[in-house]
N, C-alpha and C positions, 0 to 999 in steps of 0.2 A: 782606851784600849781594852780594859777588863770589862766595861759595859758591853763592848761589842761582841766579846768573845762569849759573855754570859747570854747575850741575845741570840748568837749564833747557836748555842748549846740548847736553848729552849726550842729553836725552830727545828734542830736535828731530833731533839727528844720527842717532839710533837709528831714528827713525821714518822718516827719509828712507831710511835703508838697507833697512829692512822693505818699504818701498813700491816701492824700485826694482825695476824688472822688465823683461823682454823679451817679444816675441812670437814664439812658435814656431809655424810653419806645418808641421805633419806631413805627410809624403808616403808614408806606408805605406799598405797597401791598407785596413786597419781604421778609420783615423782621418780621412782626407781625402774629402770630399764631392765636391770638384772639384778633381782634379790640374791640368788644363789652366789653369784661371783662376788658380790658386795662382802659376804662372809670371807671369802678368800682374801680379798684386799685387806680387811681386818686382820686376819691370821698373819698376813704377810708382814703388816706394819709390826705387829707384835714380835716377830722374829727379828727385827731391826732394833730390838731392845728400846722401843718406844711404847708408851702408854696409850691406850685408848679408852674413852669413856663410852659405855653402852647407855644410851638414854631410853630407859624402859618406859614404855607405853607413850614415848614422844613420837609421833609421826610413824608409828608402826615398828617402834624400836630401833630408832637411828643410831649411828655411830658418829662420834666426835674424835676426829684425828688431828694430830698436829699437821700445820701446813708445811708443804715441801715441794719443790719441783718434781722431784722423784716420784712422789706419791700421786701428784696430779697426772703425771705421765701414765703410771701405772693404772690408774682408774681409766684413763682414756684407751689405753691398750687392750683392758680386760672388758671394756663396755660397761663399765659401772657409773651410774649417774652420781655427780657430787656437785656440792656447791661451796664457794669460799665466802666465808662469813668473817667480818671484822671481830676485833677482840672485844669490842663494846657489845656486838650482837651475840657473841658467844656467852658473855656474862649474862645477858638479858635472858638467854634460853636457860641457863643453869639457874638463875634466880627464879625463873617461873616453875621450873622443875622442883625446885626446893621448897616452893610454897606448900603449906600444910593442907590447903585446899585441893591440890593436884595429886591424883594417884599415879605420880611419876617418880623416878629415881635415877641418880646417875651412878652407875656402877663402874668402878675402875677396872680394866682388864690389864693385867701386869705382863704376863708371860705366855709365850705361845706354848700350849700343852703338847707333850709328846704323845703320838696317837698310834695305837696298834689295832689291827683288825684281826680277830680270830677266825681264820678261814683256812681250808686246805690249800696247799700250795698250787695245786693245778686247777683251782676254781677260777672261772672266767670272772673278771671284774664286773661285768654286767649281770652276774647272777645274784647280786646283792645291792641294794638301793643305797646303802652307806658307801660302799666302795664307788659306786657311780657317782654320787654327789660330791664326795671328797675329791675325786679326780677331776671333775667338771668345774668345781671351785677352786682347784688347783691348791689343795691343801695336803701337805705330805703326809703318808702314813707309812707304817711297817706291816708286813703280814706276818702272823706267827701261828703256830698250830700246837698239837699237843705235846710234840717233844720240847719246845720252847716253854710251855707252861710247866711241864714237868721239871725243867731245869731252872724254875724261878725266875724266869726273865721278865715276868710281868712287872717286877718293881722298877723296871726301867722306863715305865710308861705312866702318864698320867691319866690316860683316858682309854678305854677298852671298848671295843664293839664286838659283840658276839653275832657273827655269821648266821644264817638260819640253820643252825645245828640241832641234832637230837642228842641230848645228853643222857637218854635213859637207855641208849645201846640198842634201839629197835629200828634202826635204819631208816629214820623218818617215817615210819608206819606205812611205807610204799609197797610193802609185801603183796598185799591183796591185788594191786593194779599192775605192779611192774616187776614182779619177782622173775620173770623170765627175760626181762629186758637186759642187754649186755651191759648198759651203764650201772644197773642195779647190781648186778653179779660182780662186775669189776670193782664197784665201791665197797661192796661187802668184803670181798677178798683183800682190799688195801687197808680197809679198817681192822681187819683180823690180823693181818700182818704187823701193822703199827702197834697193836696192842700186845702182840707177843715180844716185839722188839723193845717195848718199854716194861717188859716183865709181868704182863697180866695174862691170865688164862682167857678172859673173856672180854669183849668189846665194851659190855655193860659196866664191868668194874673199872676199865680204863677210863672210860668217860665219867663215870662218878667221881674218880679221883680227880679228874681235870677240873669237874665242877667245883670239888671242895677247894682245889688251889685258886680258882678264881673267887670263890666265896671270901677266902682269907685275904686276897688282894683287896677287896672292896672294904671288909673290915678294917684293914690296915690304912685306909684312906684313899683308895682308887675309886674312879669313876667308871661305871660300866652302864653301857648301852645295848639293849637287845630289842630284836625285832622278830615277829613271827613265832615260829615254832622254838627259837632259842629262849623265849620267854617262860612258857609254861614247861618245857622239857627240862630247863634248868632247875626249877623250883621242884619238879617231881623227882629229879636225881638226888636233891638234896634231901626230900623227905623220905626217900627209899634208900638211904645209906644203910647198908647191911641187909637189905631186903632184895631177893630176886624176884622181879616184876616181869620177867621176860619169859615168853613162850619158847618152846623148843626150836623153831624155825629161826628165831633170833640168837640164841646162844647154845643151842645143843642140849639143854636139859630143861626139865619142867620148872615152872615158876613156883615159888614158896606158897603152901597152903594158906588161904586166907590173908594174902599179902595186903589187901586194902586195909584191914584192921591193924597193921603193923606199921603204917606210915607215921611219922613223927612230924607234924605240922610246925612244931617249935622251930624246926632247922630251916624253913622257908624264908625267902625274902618277902614275897608279896601276896601269896595265895594260902588259903587254909580251908580245910574241910571239903577238899574235892574228892571226886571219885574217878578212880582210873577207868579207861576204856579196856576192858579184858578181850574184846574180840581182835585178834591180831589181823584180820582182814580188813577192819574199818580204819580209814584214813584219820584217825582222831586219838589224841592222847589221854584226854580227861574232860571232866564237866567244866573246867576252868574256861576253855574256849566254847563260844556259843555260836559258831559259825552255822551249824546245823539247826539252830533253833531260831534263826532270822527269818524264816519263812520265805516268802517272795517280796524280797525287798527290792523296790525299784531303783535301779542303777541311778537314774536322772535326779532321785530326791535323796540319795544315800549320802548324807553329811553327818559330821559330828561337830559339836561346839566346844570351843576352848573356855576353861573356866576363867573367871576374873579373880585376881588376888590383888592383895594391898602390896603395891611396889616399895613402899617404905618399910613394911613391916614383914613382908614375905617376898623378898627379892629373887630367892631360888626359883619357887614355882612361877613367879612372874617372868623371870628371865626365859625359863623354858617354854612359855606360852607366847613369847613375842611373834606378832605377825601382822600382816596387813589386812587380815580378815579375821572374823571371830568364827567363821565356818569353814570347816575343812572338807573337801571331798572324801567320802569314805572309799576304801578299797580293801580287796580280800587277801587272804592268805590261808595257809594251812591253820594257823591260829589268827583269827580275823578280830575278834573283840573278847574281852573278859568279862565273866559273870560278876556283877557287882556284889552279890551275895558270898562270893568267896574270894574277895579282896580283904587283907587284914585292915583293921580300923586305923592303924598306924600309917597306912599308905595313901598318899593323896592322888586323887583323880583328876588329871590335868585336862582331859578331853572325854566327851560322853556323847551318846545318842540317847537321850532320854525316852524317846518314843520306843526304842528297840530295847530300852532298859541295859544297855551295855555300856562298859567303859572301854576307850580305845587307847588311852594314853595315861599312864600312870608314873608315879616317881616315890621314892622312899629313901630312908637313911638305915644303913647298916653299919654299926661300929662307928669309924671315923669316916666312912665313905658313902657314896650315893649311888642309887641304880635308877634306871629309867626303863620302862617296858612299853613298847610301841606296837600295837597289834597290826597285822597285815604284812603283805610282802613288798609292793612297790607303790608309793602314792600315786603315779601317774599311770599305772597299768592296773585296771579295775580288778580283773581275775587272772592273774598270771598262771599260766600252765606250763608243764615241763616242755621245753622245746620253743617257746614264744621267743620272738625276737626281743633284743634288748630295747630299753626305753632311750630315746635321744633327747638329752636333757637340753639341748640347744632348742627344742621345740616347747619346753617348759622353764624358761629361766625365772619365773615369777612364782613357781609352784608353792603353795602354802603347806602343803604336806611334806614336802623336801624341807622347807625352812625349819620345821620341828626338829629334824635330824641335826641340822647345823646349830640350833641353839644349844643343844647338847655338847656339841664340839667345842664351842666357845666357853661353855659353862666353867670348866676347871680354871680358865685364865682370870675369873674375878677374884678380887682381893677377898681374902678368908673373913676379914671381919665384916663384910657386907652378907655374909651368908648366915641369917637369923633363924632359919628354920631347923 
């Protein structure tokens, strides 16, 4: 009788072993129908207090999830490609990745980061690439703006995105072309009213204080992601702390004499030795951005390449560069690309166009936190203009440019011990 029970136990145990399985969400170009929503599935699993493994450089940066009927159904509902693999197949993949000869790594994602988007409350979601892709991928986020920042509510969040903001108080440098436009006049009035409400005499002073609060958030351990004009205008605001760089049409009084010589580059995150644009009629902040130096770049050949890092020794930049292609279509914005000469040596360039001598995607550490700057406005709208229709991400479910944004969204979920940079 005991022998029979033991045999039955062996059969049951063997069947459990055979049926044990995982869900692999492939992220290579050939296998994945919807790369963007795959990130949403991964985030959703993390919200269920289940861990995920991010397989860096394995089939485009695939995700390894625990198997379960609810996860399978969710993948089917959202249109995400997935594969059911046995326990032995899973171990074989992990063994392959662990091999010293492979530039691959398995990083454990532990907790769904709480996400905030710094943006005006009346802003349309399609005005910003990050809010669009978060909504499309079904990743929840909260909107906050100056009042919440000044009330120190940033500490409630793990990850912060800066909408295409002008932290210098020059209203996006739209004065030359749009100073008579109703939307410009209304926006200026609203900004002035908010500054006064928060106890500031000028918008430039209020925005600078907001920038300093965000700086402290990052230094304290926060993750910050910025695109387009929020990148260089943020650093300019930090460098110009205590210096009036605004002309009278922006703040009602003259700028400081020789304000260029008063900038303190030690206070910035990414950029140094840049020259400010003094002409208030010119749609440009400084020499950081090289949009106007790109010449006649052919849209059809405008690409930038992602850098290759060691997955085992540099997992952070490797995570941020995960993609199903090493070439990403270029796209323009008020701040399109960064001058390589004005990037601090401590900042990593993640994506560049060597032919044009420009950096498009950069990353660095500040205090206990991290920041990533991404040039351009919308990865699937080459030259976005005021009033242009929104991008329909249903038409771009495999966008490499948008994948870079979502890499940053998942980045804070990684086990801290894996972050070696």
